[in-house]
Each structure stands twice: as structure tokens, then as C-alpha cells.
C-alpha positions as CSV (number, residue, x, y, z in Angstrom):
1,M,51.9,27.4,14.6
2,R,51.8,24.6,17.1
3,A,48.1,25.0,17.5
4,A,47.5,24.8,13.7
5,V,49.6,21.6,13.5
6,F,47.7,20.1,16.4
7,W,44.2,20.8,14.9
8,R,45.4,19.7,11.4
9,S,46.7,16.4,12.9
10,L,43.5,16.0,14.9
11,V,41.4,16.3,11.8
12,I,43.6,13.8,9.9
13,V,43.5,11.3,12.7
14,S,39.7,11.7,13.1
15,I,39.1,11.1,9.4
16,A,41.4,8.1,9.4
17,A,39.6,6.7,12.4
18,L,36.2,7.1,10.8
19,T,37.3,5.5,7.6
20,T,38.5,2.4,9.5
21,V,35.2,1.9,11.3
22,P,33.6,-0.3,8.6
23,L,36.6,-2.7,8.9
24,A,36.6,-2.5,12.7
25,S,32.9,-3.3,12.8
26,S,33.6,-6.6,11.1
27,V,35.7,-7.6,14.1
28,V,34.1,-5.6,17.0
29,S,30.3,-5.3,17.5
30,I,29.4,-1.6,17.1
31,P,25.8,-0.5,17.8
32,R,23.7,0.2,14.7
33,T,20.1,1.2,13.9
34,S,18.1,-0.6,11.3
35,L,16.5,1.3,8.4
36,H,13.3,0.4,6.7
37,G,12.9,0.2,2.9
38,V,16.6,0.1,2.1
39,Q,19.2,-2.6,1.7
40,E,21.5,-2.7,4.7
41,S,23.7,-5.8,4.2
42,Y,26.7,-5.0,2.1
43,Q,29.7,-7.3,1.8
44,L,33.3,-6.1,1.1
45,P,33.7,-6.9,-2.6
46,Q,36.4,-9.3,-3.8
47,W,39.2,-7.7,-5.7
48,S,39.9,-8.5,-9.3
49,L,42.1,-6.8,-11.9
50,A,39.2,-6.5,-14.4
51,A,36.9,-5.0,-11.8
52,A,39.5,-2.6,-10.7
53,R,40.2,-1.5,-14.3
54,S,36.6,-0.9,-15.0
55,G,36.1,1.0,-11.7
56,Q,33.4,-1.4,-10.5
57,F,35.5,-2.6,-7.6
58,Q,36.1,1.0,-6.4
59,E,32.4,1.8,-6.6
60,K,31.4,-1.3,-4.6
61,V,34.1,-0.5,-2.0
62,E,32.8,3.0,-1.7
63,E,29.2,1.7,-1.3
64,W,30.3,-0.8,1.3
65,A,32.3,1.8,3.2
66,L,29.3,4.1,3.3
67,R,26.4,1.8,4.0
68,G,28.5,-0.7,5.9
69,H,29.5,2.1,8.3
70,P,27.7,1.6,11.7
71,G,27.0,5.3,11.7
72,W,25.2,5.4,8.4
73,G,21.8,4.4,9.7
74,W,22.0,6.9,12.5
75,S,23.0,9.6,10.1
76,V,20.0,8.9,7.9
77,R,17.6,9.0,10.8
78,L,19.2,12.1,12.2
79,L,19.1,14.0,8.9
80,N,15.4,13.0,8.4
81,E,14.6,14.1,11.9
82,I,16.3,17.5,11.4
83,V,14.5,18.0,8.0
84,Y,11.1,17.1,9.5
85,S,11.6,19.3,12.6
86,L,12.6,22.3,10.4
87,V,10.2,22.1,7.4
88,G,7.7,19.3,8.2
89,E,9.0,17.0,5.4
90,I,10.8,13.7,5.5
91,S,13.1,14.5,2.7
92,L,13.9,17.4,0.4
93,D,14.1,14.9,-2.5
94,Y,10.9,14.9,-4.6
95,R,11.5,11.3,-5.5
96,T,11.1,10.1,-1.9
97,S,8.4,7.4,-1.2
98,V,7.0,9.1,1.9
99,Q,6.6,12.8,2.6
100,G,5.4,15.0,5.5
101,G,2.0,16.6,5.1
102,N,-0.3,18.9,7.1
103,E,-1.5,18.2,10.6
104,G,1.3,15.7,11.3
105,Y,0.2,13.3,8.5
106,L,2.5,11.4,6.2
107,W,1.5,10.9,2.6
108,Q,2.8,9.0,-0.5
109,P,4.0,11.1,-3.4
110,M,3.1,8.2,-5.8
111,Y,-0.5,9.5,-5.7
112,A,0.5,13.2,-6.5
113,R,0.4,12.8,-10.3
114,A,-3.2,11.5,-10.2
115,F,-4.2,14.1,-7.7
116,N,-2.8,16.9,-10.0
117,R,-4.2,15.3,-13.2
118,V,-0.8,15.5,-14.8
119,K,-1.8,13.4,-17.7
120,P,-5.2,13.2,-19.5
121,A,-7.3,10.3,-18.3
122,P,-7.1,7.2,-20.5
123,R,-10.8,7.3,-21.4
124,R,-10.8,4.3,-23.8
125,V,-8.8,2.1,-21.3
126,I,-11.1,3.0,-18.4
127,R,-14.3,2.4,-20.4
128,E,-13.0,-1.0,-21.7
129,T,-12.1,-2.0,-18.1
130,F,-15.6,-1.4,-16.8
131,R,-17.2,-2.9,-19.9
132,Q,-15.2,-6.1,-19.3
133,L,-16.1,-5.9,-15.6
134,Q,-19.8,-5.8,-16.4
135,R,-19.5,-8.8,-18.7
136,V,-17.4,-10.9,-16.4
137,Q,-19.7,-10.1,-13.5
138,H,-22.7,-11.3,-15.6
139,S,-20.9,-14.5,-16.7
140,L,-19.8,-15.4,-13.1
141,A,-23.1,-14.6,-11.6
142,S,-24.8,-17.0,-14.0
143,Q,-22.6,-19.7,-12.5
144,G,-23.2,-18.7,-8.9
145,V,-20.1,-16.7,-8.2
146,P,-20.5,-13.0,-7.3
147,L,-17.7,-10.7,-8.5
148,I,-17.4,-7.6,-6.4
149,A,-15.4,-4.6,-7.5
150,V,-14.2,-2.0,-5.0
151,I,-12.7,1.5,-5.7
152,N,-10.6,2.3,-2.7
153,P,-9.5,5.8,-1.6
154,N,-6.0,7.2,-1.0
155,L,-5.2,9.8,1.6
156,I,-4.7,12.9,-0.5
157,M,-7.7,12.4,-2.7
158,L,-10.0,11.7,0.3
159,Y,-8.4,14.5,2.4
160,P,-6.9,17.1,0.1
161,E,-6.5,19.5,3.0
162,L,-3.6,17.3,4.2
163,L,-1.5,17.9,1.1
164,P,0.8,20.9,1.4
165,E,0.0,23.7,-1.0
166,K,3.5,23.5,-2.6
167,Y,2.5,20.1,-4.1
168,K,-0.8,21.2,-5.5
169,A,-0.9,21.9,-9.2
170,V,-4.2,20.5,-10.4
171,K,-4.6,20.6,-14.2
172,P,-8.0,21.8,-15.6
173,R,-9.0,18.4,-16.9
174,E,-11.1,15.4,-15.9
175,S,-9.4,12.9,-13.5
176,S,-9.3,9.2,-14.2
177,Y,-11.7,8.8,-11.2
178,E,-14.2,11.1,-12.8
179,V,-14.0,9.3,-16.1
180,A,-14.5,6.0,-14.3
181,L,-17.7,7.3,-12.6
182,Q,-19.0,8.2,-16.0
183,A,-18.2,4.7,-17.4
184,I,-19.9,3.1,-14.4
185,D,-23.0,5.2,-14.8
186,E,-23.2,4.3,-18.5
187,L,-22.2,0.6,-18.4
188,K,-23.8,-0.3,-15.1
189,P,-21.3,-2.7,-13.6
190,S,-21.7,-3.4,-9.9
191,V,-19.1,-1.3,-8.1
192,I,-18.6,-0.4,-4.4
193,N,-17.2,3.2,-4.5
194,A,-15.4,3.1,-1.1
195,H,-13.8,6.5,-1.8
196,Q,-17.3,8.1,-2.1
197,L,-18.6,5.9,0.7
198,L,-16.0,7.0,3.2
199,A,-16.3,10.6,2.2
200,S,-20.1,10.4,3.0
201,K,-19.5,8.7,6.4
202,Q,-16.8,11.0,7.6
203,P,-19.1,13.5,9.4
204,L,-20.3,10.6,11.6
205,F,-16.8,9.8,13.1
206,P,-14.5,11.9,15.2
207,F,-11.4,10.8,13.3
208,R,-10.2,10.3,9.8
209,F,-10.2,6.9,8.2
210,F,-6.4,7.0,7.7
211,Q,-3.8,7.2,10.5
212,P,-1.1,9.9,10.3
213,T,1.5,7.2,10.2
214,G,-0.2,4.6,7.9
215,S,-0.7,4.2,4.2
216,H,-4.0,2.4,4.2
217,W,-7.5,2.8,5.7
218,N,-7.7,2.1,9.4
219,D,-9.8,-0.6,11.1
220,V,-13.0,1.4,10.9
221,G,-12.4,2.5,7.3
222,S,-11.9,-1.0,6.1
223,C,-14.9,-2.1,8.2
224,I,-17.2,0.4,6.4
225,A,-16.1,-1.0,3.0
226,A,-16.4,-4.6,4.3
227,R,-20.0,-3.8,5.4
228,E,-20.9,-3.0,1.8
229,V,-19.2,-6.1,0.6
230,A,-21.0,-8.2,3.2
231,S,-24.4,-6.8,2.0
232,K,-23.7,-7.8,-1.6
233,L,-22.5,-11.3,-0.5
234,A,-25.6,-11.8,1.6
235,A,-27.8,-11.0,-1.4
236,A,-25.8,-13.2,-3.8
237,W,-25.6,-16.1,-1.4
238,G,-29.2,-15.8,-0.1
239,E,-27.8,-15.8,3.4
240,E,-28.2,-13.5,6.4
241,I,-25.0,-11.8,7.4
242,P,-25.0,-9.5,10.4
243,P,-23.6,-6.1,9.3
244,P,-20.1,-5.4,10.8
245,Q,-20.4,-2.9,13.8
246,C,-18.1,-0.2,12.5
247,E,-19.4,2.3,15.0
248,K,-18.2,0.2,18.0
249,F,-14.5,0.8,18.5
250,S,-11.9,1.6,21.1
251,M,-8.9,3.9,20.8
252,E,-5.4,2.6,21.2
253,L,-2.0,4.2,21.6
254,P,0.4,3.3,20.2
255,P,-1.3,2.1,17.0
256,R,-0.8,-1.5,15.8
257,A,1.8,-2.4,13.2
258,P,-0.4,-2.0,10.1
259,E,-1.0,1.6,11.0
260,L,2.8,2.4,11.3
261,D,4.1,1.4,7.9
262,L,4.7,5.0,6.6
263,V,6.5,6.2,9.7
264,E,8.7,3.2,9.6
265,I,9.7,4.0,6.0
266,A,10.3,7.6,7.1
267,N,13.2,6.4,9.2
268,L,13.0,9.1,11.8
269,L,15.1,9.3,14.9
270,R,11.9,9.7,17.1
271,P,9.0,8.1,15.2
272,S,6.8,7.8,18.2
273,R,6.2,11.5,18.3
274,L,4.0,11.1,15.2
275,Y,1.8,8.4,16.8
276,R,-1.8,9.2,17.3
277,E,-4.6,7.1,18.9
278,A,-6.1,4.7,16.4
279,P,-9.6,3.1,16.4
280,Y,-10.1,-0.7,16.5
281,L,-13.3,-2.6,16.4
282,T,-14.5,-4.1,19.7
283,E,-17.2,-6.4,18.2
284,H,-17.2,-8.9,15.4
285,P,-20.6,-10.4,14.9
286,R,-20.4,-13.6,12.9
287,P,-23.0,-15.2,10.6
288,S,-24.3,-18.8,10.7
289,L,-23.6,-19.7,7.0
290,K,-24.9,-22.9,5.3
291,K,-21.3,-23.9,4.4
292,P,-17.8,-22.5,4.8
293,R,-17.2,-19.8,2.2
294,K,-14.0,-19.4,0.2
295,V,-13.2,-16.0,-1.2
296,L,-10.6,-14.9,-3.8
297,L,-9.3,-11.4,-3.6
298,I,-7.3,-9.8,-6.4
299,G,-5.6,-6.4,-6.3
300,T,-3.7,-4.0,-4.0
301,S,-2.5,-3.8,-0.4
302,F,-5.8,-2.1,0.5
303,L,-7.2,-5.7,0.4
304,F,-5.2,-6.6,3.4
305,G,-7.6,-4.7,5.7
306,L,-10.7,-6.0,3.8
307,E,-9.5,-9.6,3.9
308,K,-8.9,-9.2,7.7
309,Q,-12.5,-8.0,8.1
310,L,-14.0,-10.9,6.1
311,L,-12.1,-13.4,8.2
312,A,-12.6,-11.7,11.6
313,H,-16.4,-11.5,11.0
314,G,-16.6,-15.1,9.7
315,I,-17.9,-14.0,6.3
316,A,-15.1,-16.0,4.7
317,S,-13.7,-19.2,6.3
318,S,-10.7,-19.0,4.0
319,T,-9.2,-16.5,1.6
320,T,-6.7,-16.4,-1.2
321,L,-5.1,-13.0,-2.1
322,L,-3.6,-12.6,-5.5
323,F,-1.5,-9.5,-4.9
324,Y,-1.6,-7.4,-8.2
325,F,-2.4,-10.8,-9.8
326,R,1.3,-11.7,-9.6
327,Q,1.8,-13.1,-6.1
328,T,-0.3,-15.2,-3.8
329,R,-0.9,-15.6,0.0
330,P,-3.6,-17.6,1.9
331,N,-5.7,-16.3,4.8
332,G,-3.6,-13.2,5.3
333,E,-0.7,-15.1,6.8
334,G,2.9,-15.7,5.8
335,A,5.0,-14.4,3.0
336,F,3.8,-14.0,-0.6
337,R,4.8,-16.6,-3.2
338,G,5.1,-16.3,-6.9
339,F,1.9,-16.9,-8.9
340,D,1.5,-18.2,-12.4
341,R,-1.9,-17.1,-13.7
342,K,-1.7,-19.7,-16.5
343,R,-2.3,-22.3,-13.8
344,L,-5.5,-20.8,-12.7
345,S,-8.1,-22.9,-14.4
346,R,-11.7,-22.2,-15.1
347,E,-12.7,-24.9,-12.7
348,E,-10.6,-23.5,-9.9
349,L,-11.9,-20.0,-10.5
350,L,-15.5,-21.2,-10.3
351,S,-14.7,-23.1,-7.1
352,Y,-14.7,-19.8,-5.1
353,D,-17.8,-18.6,-3.4
354,A,-17.0,-15.0,-4.3
355,I,-14.3,-12.9,-6.1
356,I,-13.3,-9.4,-5.0
357,L,-11.3,-7.0,-7.1
358,D,-10.0,-3.7,-5.9
359,V,-8.3,-0.7,-7.4
360,N,-7.3,2.8,-6.2
361,A,-9.3,5.9,-7.1
362,A,-6.0,7.3,-8.5
363,G,-6.0,4.8,-11.4
364,P,-9.3,2.9,-11.8
365,G,-8.4,1.8,-15.4
366,V,-6.1,-1.0,-14.1
367,L,-8.9,-2.7,-12.1
368,G,-8.0,-6.4,-11.8
369,Y,-4.4,-5.9,-13.0
370,G,-5.0,-8.3,-15.9
371,F,-7.6,-10.5,-14.3
372,L,-10.6,-9.2,-16.3
373,P,-9.2,-10.1,-19.8
374,F,-7.8,-13.3,-18.4
375,A,-11.2,-14.3,-16.9
376,S,-13.0,-13.2,-20.1
377,S,-10.8,-15.6,-22.0
378,I,-11.2,-18.7,-19.9
379,L,-14.9,-18.1,-19.3
380,G,-15.6,-17.5,-23.0
381,V,-17.1,-14.1,-22.4
382,A,-18.4,-12.6,-25.7
383,G,-16.2,-9.9,-27.1
384,S,-13.1,-11.0,-25.2
385,S,-9.7,-11.1,-26.9
386,K,-7.4,-14.0,-26.6
């Protein structure tokens, strides 16, 4: 009887002690671990009768008590570590933003629907996108501004063997990527198919063009795409640009920060055990251009690596990245700021020496993210809609 009372009292005291930790942590510093991709700062809500009656106050207190608890971050990392150790996945939740794949790779579930061809490809939208691309390219080229379009890869489309079989359910229909290839073949816009390019170059390299811990192409992968971009710019500018030396690299461990974004979001207890050597270019030949070149890039985060290559190789002296045509950042530095496309005038657009658009092979119909109809309008391209 005494033993039962003792253990019952111990459990009650333990629970009481744990529930007071969030309050204690506001007075005493208690070691925490930071989590990536989630909000961590939660304030104790102010009480009000109205909030209490509606239940909002209680909900916010519960959220504060959970996520304000110093042990919450550790518990998330520990649970993710246990799940990954047991089943090779980051989370058993299918809505997670990062998941464990084969051969120690992490992958992004946001590409799974395109991989599995869940919905029919939007043929009309894709065809219209590449029709507009061809017309805008022709208009800009007539005014001395090359417009280069790049279809970039994603991990599971380029390396389907890394996707666990349980996630594969490919529908027997054409993918958006295949429909885009048909539109390109018919309408003849100028497009760098980096997805196809990297697939063809893979046998020449002893590693994949993605790191197991990163969401984007590595330094060599982005270099191969940049080499094709450089070739097109050289022809358009009438300049000689030494091709980037993508075959000259050294391996580093641990990888640099850009190759670790997925493992950071995974919030594992021991993320370093997923690290693998990553390749980085050792040479950056630079051209002697007639004038400094200013390049505008519009699209996805795959442009981060491409922008870095253009600057490191001296192909561009300055760059402006319009992230999804909604935010802006100069020269790959600093934080993104809001961007109002209405302020981008025809004169400013034509002041750039080149414009680069990119889109992922998972959804090529959104190339430009609104830039193509916008440019059609301000350039007066025939057939454009206001």
C-alpha cells in the first residue's frame, strides 16, 4: 500500500514539475535546441474574459505551454531521430515537407504528385506558356536582350531510384514535362533543358548532382547548367566566354550550408550522420567582356546556384533575382524584399543585358511565374492579353 502511494505521489509530483517548466524557463535559463522551419517564440497570452469564454485563451496557453517548454525542441529531434533510425523516414506524417529516401537521401514530397502524374497535364496552359516564351524571346532579341529559359530538375524525377517504392503510384498518362517537350519541339522557343542535360552528363561523374542533405543541384550540377547559359550569352553578346570548368572540383566534408538545407529542416538529433562529401569547383575562369553585364533572373530557388555561377565566373557583374516574380534580392546577398511588378517599366527591363527564367520539370507550365504575360503586355507583343 505504501509503495503504491509512493509511486502515485511521485508521478503526480513529476507531472506538476514538468508543467511548471515553461514558467520556470522565463526566470531561469534552461538549455534548449533550436528547430528549423517552425515558429519557436511563443509568448504567454494575456487573459481576457472574452478570450476565455471563446476558448481562444486556453488554446493559446496550451500552445505556449507545449512549444514554450524547453524540452519541446529536444523531443521533436528525438522523435525524428527514432523514426529515421527505425524506418528510414523523417516523419510518419505524409504532409511533411521533407522525407527520408533510399541510399541515405532526403527528398521533398511536394514533387511526388508530379512524379506520380496524379492530375492530367494542363496541355493548353503549357502550350500557351511556351508560345508566349517564343514571342517574348523574339521581341527582346530584336532589342538586344537575350531571354534564356531553363527547365531545372528535381531529385526524384532525375533519380527515381531514390524514391521508396511505397511512394510510387505513377498514373498511365503523359506528364507535364513530356507535354512541355512536345510544345518546345512544335513552337521552337529556345530552352535549356537542364533536367535532360544532367541526365546525359551523369555517367561522366562519380557522384549525383544533388547532395543527400540538400534540395538543389550541387556546385557541379549548377555549373553544368551555367555552362550552357554562358554559351548562349556568348553567342548573343558576340563575346568570348571561357566555358566553366565543371570537371575540376574537390570534395569537402562537411558540405557547405547550401547543401544542408533539407537535413536542417529534418530536425534530427544527429544530422551529421547524413553528411556526405560534396563537390566544389576549384577553378573559375573569367572572361574579358567589353562592358560590365547586368543580368535579371526570375524564378525559383534553383536560380541561387545559377546566379552564384554567373557571378563567380565573371559572366555577370551584377544580378537581380526576382524570386517567383514576387520578391527581389541583388547579387545573391542579403534578405529578399517585396517587389511590385507594376514598377518594372519597359525601359528598365530593356536595360538588362540578359534575362533568365527558370522552372522545375515538375510544373513547366508556370515558367516565369507571371513574367511572360507581363512582358508581352509592356513590350507590345502581338497576341498578348492585357
